[in-house]
C-alpha positions as CSV (number, residue, x, y, z in Angstrom):
1,X,-62.8,-48.9,164.8
2,X,-64.1,-47.1,167.9
3,X,-65.4,-50.0,170.0
4,X,-63.9,-50.6,173.4
5,X,-61.3,-53.4,173.8
6,X,-61.7,-55.1,177.2
7,X,-59.5,-58.2,176.7
8,X,-56.0,-58.9,175.7
9,X,-56.9,-61.1,172.7
10,X,-59.1,-58.3,171.3
11,X,-56.4,-55.8,171.9
12,X,-53.7,-57.8,170.1
13,X,-56.0,-58.5,167.2
14,X,-56.7,-54.8,166.8
15,X,-53.0,-53.7,167.2
16,X,-52.1,-56.0,164.3
17,X,-55.1,-55.2,162.0
18,X,-54.0,-53.9,158.6
19,X,-56.1,-51.4,156.8
20,X,-57.1,-51.8,153.1
21,X,-54.5,-49.3,151.9
22,X,-51.7,-51.1,153.7
23,X,-52.8,-54.4,152.2
24,X,-52.7,-52.9,148.7
25,X,-49.2,-51.5,149.3
26,X,-47.9,-54.8,150.7
27,X,-48.2,-56.3,147.2
28,X,-45.2,-54.2,146.1
29,X,-43.0,-54.8,149.1
30,X,-39.6,-56.1,148.0
31,X,-38.7,-59.5,149.4
32,X,-39.0,-60.5,153.1
33,X,-39.7,-58.1,155.9
34,X,-37.2,-58.0,158.8
35,X,-38.3,-56.4,162.1
36,X,-35.3,-55.6,164.2
37,X,-36.1,-55.1,167.9
38,X,-39.4,-56.9,167.7
39,X,-39.5,-57.8,171.4
40,X,-40.1,-54.2,172.4
41,X,-43.4,-52.4,173.1
42,X,-44.3,-51.8,169.5
43,X,-42.6,-54.7,167.7
44,X,-45.1,-57.4,168.1
45,X,-48.0,-55.3,166.7
46,X,-45.9,-54.2,163.7
47,X,-44.6,-57.7,162.9
48,X,-48.1,-59.2,163.2
49,X,-49.6,-56.4,161.0
50,X,-46.9,-56.9,158.3
51,X,-47.7,-60.6,158.2
52,X,-51.4,-60.1,158.0
53,X,-51.1,-57.5,155.3
54,X,-49.0,-59.8,153.2
55,X,-51.4,-62.7,153.6
56,X,-54.4,-60.5,152.8
57,X,-52.5,-59.3,149.7
58,X,-51.9,-62.9,148.5
59,X,-48.1,-62.6,149.1
60,X,-47.9,-65.8,151.1
61,X,-44.3,-66.6,150.0
62,X,-42.9,-63.4,151.6
63,X,-41.7,-63.9,155.2
64,X,-41.9,-61.6,158.2
65,X,-39.0,-62.3,160.5
66,X,-39.1,-60.7,164.0
67,X,-35.7,-60.4,165.6
68,X,-35.0,-59.8,169.3
69,X,-33.2,-61.3,172.3
70,X,-36.7,-62.5,173.2
71,X,-36.5,-62.3,177.0
72,X,-40.2,-62.7,177.0
73,X,-40.9,-66.2,175.6
74,X,-44.7,-65.7,175.7
75,X,-44.5,-62.8,173.3
76,X,-42.3,-64.9,170.9
77,X,-44.8,-67.8,171.1
78,X,-47.7,-65.6,170.3
79,X,-46.1,-64.1,167.3
80,X,-45.0,-67.5,166.0
81,X,-48.6,-68.7,166.3
82,X,-49.6,-65.9,163.9
83,X,-47.2,-67.0,161.3
84,X,-44.3,-64.6,162.1
85,X,-40.9,-66.2,162.1
86,X,-39.0,-65.3,165.3
87,X,-35.3,-65.1,165.4
88,X,-33.2,-64.8,168.5
89,X,-30.2,-62.5,168.2
90,X,-28.2,-60.0,170.2
91,X,-28.2,-57.1,167.8
92,X,-25.4,-55.4,169.6
93,X,-23.1,-58.3,168.4
94,X,-21.9,-57.5,164.8
95,X,-21.4,-61.2,164.1
96,X,-25.0,-61.9,165.1
97,X,-26.2,-59.1,162.9
98,X,-24.2,-60.3,159.9
99,X,-25.7,-63.8,160.3
100,X,-29.3,-62.6,159.9
101,X,-30.9,-63.3,156.5
102,X,-31.2,-61.0,153.6
103,X,-34.4,-58.9,153.4
104,X,-36.1,-56.5,151.0
105,X,-37.4,-54.4,153.9
106,X,-36.0,-53.7,157.3
107,X,-38.0,-52.1,160.1
108,X,-35.5,-50.7,162.6
109,X,-37.1,-50.4,166.1
110,X,-34.0,-50.9,168.2
111,X,-33.2,-48.1,170.6
112,X,-31.9,-47.3,174.1
113,X,-33.8,-44.7,176.2
114,X,-34.2,-45.5,179.8
115,X,-31.1,-45.6,181.9
116,X,-29.2,-43.5,179.4
117,X,-28.7,-40.7,182.0
118,X,-26.6,-43.0,184.1
119,X,-25.1,-45.1,181.3
120,X,-24.9,-42.7,178.3
121,X,-22.4,-44.9,176.5
122,X,-25.1,-47.5,176.0
123,X,-27.3,-45.0,174.2
124,X,-24.4,-44.0,171.9
125,X,-23.6,-47.6,171.1
126,X,-27.2,-48.7,170.5
127,X,-28.6,-45.5,168.9
128,X,-25.7,-44.5,166.6
129,X,-23.2,-47.4,166.1
130,X,-25.8,-50.2,165.6
131,X,-27.6,-48.2,162.8
132,X,-24.3,-48.1,160.8
133,X,-24.0,-51.9,161.0
134,X,-27.6,-52.3,160.0
135,X,-27.3,-49.9,157.0
136,X,-24.1,-51.7,155.8
137,X,-25.7,-55.2,156.3
138,X,-28.7,-54.3,154.2
139,X,-27.5,-51.6,151.8
140,X,-30.2,-52.0,149.2
141,X,-33.2,-52.8,151.4
142,X,-35.9,-50.3,152.2
143,X,-35.2,-49.2,155.8
144,X,-37.8,-47.7,158.0
145,X,-36.2,-46.5,161.2
146,X,-38.2,-45.3,164.2
147,X,-37.0,-42.0,165.7
148,X,-38.6,-39.7,168.2
149,X,-40.0,-36.2,168.6
150,X,-37.4,-35.7,171.4
151,X,-35.0,-34.5,168.8
152,X,-37.0,-31.2,168.7
153,X,-36.8,-28.5,171.3
154,X,-39.7,-27.2,173.3
155,X,-42.4,-25.1,171.6
156,X,-45.4,-23.1,172.7
157,X,-48.6,-25.1,172.4
158,X,-50.2,-22.3,170.3
159,X,-47.6,-23.0,167.5
160,X,-49.0,-26.4,166.9
161,X,-45.7,-28.1,167.5
162,X,-42.4,-28.7,165.6
163,X,-42.5,-29.4,161.9
164,X,-40.2,-31.8,160.0
165,X,-38.5,-28.8,158.5
166,X,-37.6,-27.3,161.9
167,X,-33.9,-27.4,163.0
168,X,-33.5,-30.1,165.7
169,X,-32.6,-29.0,169.2
170,X,-31.9,-32.2,171.1
171,X,-31.3,-32.0,174.8
172,X,-29.7,-34.9,176.7
173,X,-27.9,-38.1,175.5
174,X,-31.1,-39.8,174.5
175,X,-32.3,-37.1,172.1
176,X,-28.7,-36.5,170.9
177,X,-28.2,-40.1,170.0
178,X,-31.6,-40.5,168.4
179,X,-30.6,-37.6,166.1
180,X,-27.3,-39.4,165.6
181,X,-29.3,-42.5,164.5
182,X,-31.1,-40.3,161.9
183,X,-27.7,-38.9,160.7
184,X,-26.2,-42.4,160.3
185,X,-29.1,-43.6,158.2
186,X,-29.1,-40.4,156.2
187,X,-25.4,-41.0,155.5
188,X,-26.4,-44.4,154.1
189,X,-29.1,-42.9,151.9
190,X,-26.7,-40.2,150.5
191,X,-23.6,-42.3,150.0
192,X,-25.1,-45.7,149.0
193,X,-28.5,-44.6,147.9
194,X,-30.1,-46.9,150.5
195,X,-33.9,-46.2,150.6
196,X,-34.6,-44.8,154.1
197,X,-37.6,-43.5,156.0
198,X,-37.2,-41.8,159.4
199,X,-40.3,-41.7,161.6
200,X,-40.3,-39.2,164.5
201,X,-42.9,-40.7,166.9
202,X,-44.4,-39.2,170.1
203,X,-46.3,-40.6,172.1
204,X,-48.0,-43.8,171.0
205,X,-50.6,-45.1,173.5
206,X,-52.5,-48.3,174.1
207,X,-54.2,-49.5,177.2
208,X,-51.2,-51.2,178.8
209,X,-48.8,-48.4,178.5
210,X,-48.3,-44.8,177.4
211,X,-49.1,-41.3,178.7
212,X,-52.7,-42.1,179.4
213,X,-51.8,-45.3,181.3
214,X,-49.2,-43.3,183.3
215,X,-51.8,-40.7,184.3
216,X,-54.3,-43.4,185.2
217,X,-51.8,-45.1,187.4
218,X,-51.1,-41.9,189.2
219,X,-54.8,-41.1,189.7
220,X,-55.7,-44.6,191.0
221,X,-52.8,-44.4,193.4
222,X,-54.1,-41.2,194.8
223,X,-51.0,-39.2,193.9
224,X,-51.1,-35.7,192.5
225,X,-50.5,-35.3,188.8
226,X,-47.5,-33.1,188.0
227,X,-48.5,-30.3,185.6
228,X,-44.9,-29.5,184.8
229,X,-45.1,-31.0,181.3
230,X,-47.9,-28.7,180.3
231,X,-49.2,-30.4,177.1
232,X,-48.5,-33.6,175.1
233,X,-49.3,-35.3,171.8
234,X,-50.6,-38.9,171.8
235,X,-51.5,-41.3,169.1
236,X,-53.3,-44.6,168.9
237,X,-50.7,-47.5,168.7
238,X,-52.5,-49.3,165.9
239,X,-52.4,-46.2,163.7
240,X,-48.7,-45.8,164.5
241,X,-48.0,-49.4,163.5
242,X,-49.7,-48.9,160.2
243,X,-47.9,-45.6,159.4
244,X,-44.6,-47.2,160.1
245,X,-45.4,-50.0,157.6
246,X,-47.0,-47.6,155.0
247,X,-43.8,-45.6,155.1
248,X,-42.1,-48.5,153.4
249,X,-43.5,-47.1,150.1
250,X,-41.9,-43.7,150.8
251,X,-38.4,-44.8,151.8
252,X,-35.9,-43.2,149.4
253,X,-32.2,-42.7,148.8
254,X,-30.4,-39.4,148.7
255,X,-32.6,-37.4,151.1
256,X,-34.5,-39.7,153.4
257,X,-38.3,-39.5,153.9
258,X,-38.8,-37.8,157.2
259,X,-42.2,-37.8,159.0
260,X,-43.6,-36.7,162.3
261,X,-46.0,-39.4,163.7
262,X,-48.5,-38.4,166.4
263,X,-52.1,-37.4,166.9
264,X,-53.7,-34.2,165.7
265,X,-54.6,-32.8,169.1
266,X,-52.5,-30.8,171.5
267,X,-53.7,-32.2,174.9
268,X,-53.2,-30.4,178.2
269,X,-52.1,-32.7,180.9
270,X,-54.6,-31.2,183.3
271,X,-57.5,-31.8,180.9
272,X,-56.4,-35.4,180.3
273,X,-56.2,-36.1,184.0
274,X,-59.6,-34.6,184.7
275,X,-61.2,-36.6,181.9
276,X,-59.6,-39.8,183.1
277,X,-60.5,-39.2,186.7
278,X,-64.1,-38.7,185.8
279,X,-64.2,-42.0,184.0
280,X,-62.4,-43.8,186.7
281,X,-64.5,-42.2,189.4
282,X,-61.6,-40.8,191.4
283,X,-60.6,-37.3,192.4
284,X,-57.8,-35.6,190.5
285,X,-55.2,-33.7,192.5
286,X,-52.4,-31.6,190.9
287,X,-49.0,-30.2,191.7
288,X,-46.8,-27.7,189.8
289,X,-47.8,-25.2,187.2
290,X,-48.0,-25.7,183.4
291,X,-44.9,-24.2,181.6
292,X,-45.1,-22.0,178.6
293,X,-43.6,-24.6,176.3
294,X,-43.8,-28.4,175.8
295,X,-42.4,-31.1,173.6
296,X,-44.9,-31.1,170.7
297,X,-44.9,-32.2,167.1
298,X,-47.1,-31.1,164.2
299,X,-48.1,-34.2,162.2
300,X,-50.0,-32.5,159.5
301,X,-47.9,-34.1,156.8
302,X,-48.6,-37.6,158.2
303,X,-52.4,-37.0,158.3
304,X,-52.3,-35.7,154.8
305,X,-50.6,-38.8,153.5
306,X,-52.3,-41.5,155.7
307,X,-55.4,-40.0,157.1
308,X,-56.3,-39.3,160.7
309,X,-55.9,-41.9,163.4
310,X,-58.8,-44.3,163.6
311,X,-59.3,-43.5,167.3
312,X,-59.8,-40.0,168.5
313,X,-58.3,-38.7,171.8
314,X,-61.7,-39.0,173.5
315,X,-62.0,-42.6,172.4
316,X,-58.5,-43.3,173.7
317,X,-59.4,-41.9,177.1
318,X,-62.6,-44.0,177.1
319,X,-60.6,-47.1,176.1
320,X,-58.0,-46.6,178.9
321,X,-60.7,-46.2,181.5
322,X,-62.7,-49.3,180.3
323,X,-59.5,-51.3,180.2
324,X,-58.8,-50.6,183.9
325,X,-62.4,-51.0,185.0
326,X,-62.3,-54.5,183.5
327,X,-59.3,-55.4,185.7
328,X,-56.7,-55.6,182.9
329,X,-53.0,-55.2,183.5
330,X,-50.8,-52.1,183.0
331,X,-47.2,-52.7,181.9
332,X,-44.5,-51.4,184.3
333,X,-43.0,-49.4,181.5
334,X,-43.5,-45.7,182.3
335,X,-42.9,-43.2,179.5
336,X,-41.3,-40.6,181.8
337,X,-43.1,-38.0,179.6
338,X,-42.8,-35.6,182.5
339,X,-39.1,-35.2,182.0
340,X,-38.1,-31.8,180.4
341,X,-34.3,-32.1,180.9
342,X,-33.7,-35.0,178.4
343,X,-32.5,-37.3,181.2
344,X,-34.1,-40.7,181.1
């Protein structure tokens, strides 16, 4: 699907659109699907896609339950209108977690990133303690847990990025605790044979937020783009949603399924800014110099399993520019992709 999406309804419809392969796989999903942390940036699209895949597969008895504190009632109402059951719970409360229903599949999207530099204890609690509670609450469910490419160290762009087999080199409390999340779920897989899939994502984009939205905001404000990041990987959010759900089939006990999830291109920040500036009809200004290394992941294994993203990098740039030209909103949720010190 390469057409431009100029309205919110079209965007939401596309972010939750399941592919044919996902629909076929949904027929074998065990029991209900529980999406923990569904009120975040990615949760609504994943929950909606799971529900639509089950309906298309004829599995109308299986439920999709989206769990969050739901501070945004509009997001909850929109999901409920699509047939997703929404549940309000504070997942940091063990009693609230224990009261949630049983499920055959758990999609774990809960995480703490921003603010962890000033309150690292929150990152450790959310990213390492909570996963243990989750793994013990659903010991036989298939668990797909979202992680991050931040667990890797910096690499030279010419290497193609870090592979799943590379030794993690996390820097800062956020990356350390995300690796801790992986270790906790790995412990469950090895000691209780819980089927686990760990997905290292960076950076998902859609027109309201992400690296491209951050760059566009900087350009439109007339501020210089900092080249200190050097290069990035980005991936279309709809594709990321589908890979998360298709990883249900690959969750396994013993040694968890581990996968990098990002786009195939290594994109220079300067090049991205210039292309966006051309489409937005503004001048691009720059500050700083590109470093020798950047935070990059090699997603060859992901593309071999699930195919390439259904929107290319060029199409994502066009989509971002068209979205803004149509007067649509940007979320005030910057990625802080510029940070190299691990402090968020």
